[in-house]
C-alpha positions as CSV (number, residue, x, y, z in Angstrom):
1,X,140.1,87.3,154.9
2,X,136.5,86.4,155.6
3,X,135.4,89.7,154.0
4,X,137.4,89.0,150.9
5,X,135.7,85.6,150.4
6,X,132.3,87.2,150.8
7,X,133.2,89.9,148.3
8,X,134.4,87.3,145.8
9,X,131.2,85.3,146.2
10,X,129.2,88.5,145.7
11,X,131.1,89.3,142.5
12,X,130.5,85.8,141.2
13,X,126.8,86.0,142.1
14,X,126.5,89.5,140.6
15,X,128.0,88.5,137.2
16,X,126.1,85.2,137.1
17,X,122.8,87.2,137.4
18,X,123.9,89.9,135.0
19,X,125.7,87.7,132.4
20,X,124.2,87.8,128.9
21,X,125.0,85.3,126.2
22,X,126.2,86.6,122.9
23,X,122.8,86.2,121.4
24,X,121.2,88.1,124.2
25,X,123.7,90.9,123.7
26,X,123.0,91.3,120.0
27,X,119.3,90.4,119.7
28,X,116.9,92.9,121.3
29,X,113.5,91.6,120.2
30,X,112.4,88.8,122.5
31,X,110.5,86.7,119.9
32,X,113.6,86.6,117.6
33,X,115.8,85.8,120.6
34,X,113.5,83.0,121.7
35,X,113.7,81.5,118.2
36,X,117.5,81.7,118.2
37,X,117.8,80.2,121.7
38,X,115.5,77.3,120.8
39,X,117.3,76.3,117.6
40,X,119.8,73.4,117.4
41,X,123.6,73.9,117.9
42,X,123.1,76.7,120.4
43,X,126.5,76.2,122.1
44,X,128.3,76.1,118.7
45,X,126.5,79.2,117.4
46,X,127.2,81.1,120.6
47,X,130.9,80.1,120.4
48,X,131.0,81.1,116.7
49,X,129.5,84.5,117.4
50,X,131.9,85.1,120.3
51,X,134.8,84.4,118.0
52,X,133.4,86.8,115.4
53,X,132.9,89.4,118.1
54,X,136.5,89.1,119.1
55,X,137.4,90.0,115.5
56,X,135.9,93.4,116.2
57,X,132.7,93.0,114.2
58,X,129.8,95.5,114.9
59,X,126.6,94.4,116.6
60,X,124.8,94.8,113.3
61,X,127.2,92.5,111.5
62,X,127.0,90.0,114.3
63,X,123.2,90.1,114.0
64,X,123.6,89.2,110.4
65,X,125.8,86.3,111.2
66,X,123.3,85.1,113.8
67,X,120.6,85.2,111.1
68,X,122.7,83.3,108.6
69,X,123.6,80.7,111.2
70,X,119.9,79.9,111.6
71,X,119.5,79.6,107.8
72,X,122.5,77.2,107.7
73,X,120.8,75.0,110.4
74,X,117.7,74.9,108.4
75,X,119.1,74.4,104.9
76,X,121.6,71.7,106.0
77,X,119.2,70.0,108.5
78,X,121.6,70.2,111.4
79,X,120.7,68.8,114.8
80,X,122.2,68.4,118.2
81,X,124.0,65.1,118.8
82,X,124.0,64.3,115.1
83,X,127.2,65.0,113.2
84,X,126.4,65.5,109.6
85,X,129.2,66.5,107.3
86,X,127.8,68.9,104.8
87,X,128.9,68.5,101.2
88,X,130.0,71.6,99.3
89,X,127.5,70.5,96.6
90,X,124.8,71.0,99.2
91,X,126.2,74.4,100.1
92,X,126.1,75.5,96.4
93,X,122.5,74.2,96.1
94,X,121.5,76.0,99.3
95,X,122.8,79.2,97.9
96,X,120.8,78.7,94.8
97,X,117.6,78.1,96.8
98,X,118.3,81.0,99.1
99,X,118.7,83.4,96.1
100,X,115.6,82.1,94.2
101,X,112.5,84.3,94.3
102,X,109.5,82.9,96.1
103,X,106.5,83.0,93.8
104,X,103.7,85.1,95.2
105,X,105.7,86.2,98.2
106,X,106.1,89.9,99.2
107,X,109.8,89.3,99.3
108,X,109.8,87.6,95.8
109,X,112.1,90.3,94.3
110,X,115.0,89.6,96.5
111,X,118.1,91.8,96.5
112,X,120.3,88.8,97.0
113,X,119.6,87.0,93.7
114,X,122.9,88.2,92.1
115,X,126.0,86.1,91.8
116,X,128.0,88.2,94.3
117,X,125.3,87.6,97.0
118,X,125.3,83.8,96.3
119,X,129.1,83.8,96.7
120,X,128.8,85.7,100.0
121,X,126.2,83.1,101.2
122,X,128.6,80.2,100.2
123,X,131.6,81.8,101.9
124,X,129.7,82.5,105.1
125,X,128.4,78.9,105.1
126,X,132.0,77.6,104.7
127,X,133.1,79.8,107.6
128,X,130.4,78.5,109.9
129,X,130.5,74.8,108.9
130,X,134.3,74.8,109.1
131,X,134.2,76.3,112.6
132,X,131.7,73.7,113.9
133,X,133.5,70.9,112.2
134,X,130.8,69.9,109.7
135,X,132.4,71.0,106.5
136,X,133.1,68.8,103.5
137,X,136.5,67.2,104.0
138,X,137.5,68.0,100.4
139,X,137.9,71.6,101.4
140,X,141.2,70.6,103.1
141,X,142.4,68.8,100.0
142,X,146.1,69.5,99.3
143,X,145.6,70.0,95.6
144,X,142.7,72.3,96.0
145,X,144.5,74.5,98.5
146,X,147.6,74.5,96.2
147,X,145.5,75.8,93.3
148,X,143.2,78.3,95.1
149,X,143.2,80.6,98.1
150,X,139.8,82.3,98.1
151,X,136.9,80.3,99.6
152,X,134.7,80.7,96.5
153,X,137.5,79.5,94.2
154,X,138.0,76.4,96.3
155,X,134.3,75.7,96.4
156,X,134.1,76.0,92.6
157,X,136.9,73.5,92.1
158,X,135.3,71.0,94.5
159,X,131.6,71.3,93.7
160,X,131.9,71.1,89.9
161,X,131.3,67.6,88.3
162,X,134.1,65.1,87.9
163,X,136.0,66.3,91.0
164,X,138.1,63.1,91.4
165,X,139.0,62.9,87.7
166,X,139.9,66.6,87.5
167,X,142.1,66.4,90.7
168,X,143.8,63.2,89.5
169,X,144.7,64.8,86.2
170,X,146.1,67.9,87.8
171,X,148.1,65.9,90.3
172,X,149.6,64.0,87.5
173,X,150.5,67.2,85.7
174,X,152.1,68.5,89.0
175,X,154.1,65.3,89.4
176,X,155.5,66.0,85.9
177,X,156.8,69.4,86.9
178,X,154.0,71.7,85.7
179,X,154.1,75.1,87.3
180,X,151.4,76.4,89.7
181,X,150.1,79.0,87.2
182,X,149.8,76.4,84.5
183,X,147.9,74.1,86.8
184,X,145.6,76.9,87.7
185,X,144.9,77.6,84.0
186,X,144.2,73.9,83.4
187,X,141.8,73.9,86.4
188,X,139.9,76.9,85.0
189,X,139.8,75.3,81.5
190,X,138.3,72.2,83.0
191,X,135.6,74.2,84.7
192,X,134.8,76.2,81.5
193,X,134.6,73.0,79.5
194,X,132.2,71.4,82.0
195,X,130.0,74.5,82.0
196,X,130.0,74.8,78.2
197,X,129.2,71.2,77.6
198,X,126.9,70.9,80.6
199,X,128.6,67.6,81.6
200,X,127.4,65.9,84.8
201,X,128.7,63.1,86.9
């Protein structure tokens, strides 16, 4: 029995010394690892990456997620002990800034300045912010989720001007028996009209 206890302690000691965090497992270069470990929301980012790892993502994909997580910390000014709910308007603006070329910079001709890359940035930001509990509450809106399924479509509905007015109108139509497809068309027409006329709140 005594030997079993010693063996158990040895195993615990062995794994405690050989345990590597998710960031340590995916980031090889020490300067980059140090930067990631020193950034805010370390526990949340580790947990998020562990969750993504369990989904079967490759090390390279996880490395990409780790990099984006740091960008989200920077763009949304997130800090430990300070719960800041991030508006989807801010997410869309961050995607615009991220995709904008930097004048005079060697990386000024970025490959992620196309709409599909901006959408990817937005959807990844939504994933991360939702996991850490800092995402715009409107993302859970019943009407929004009734109209859209994809992350980007939800974000478009929410971040466009006159959100409250648009949702109120659509809810009124729904109460009158309008079908889902009709409401989706109305929602799209609203967005097209706002884009065409360049209306702002």
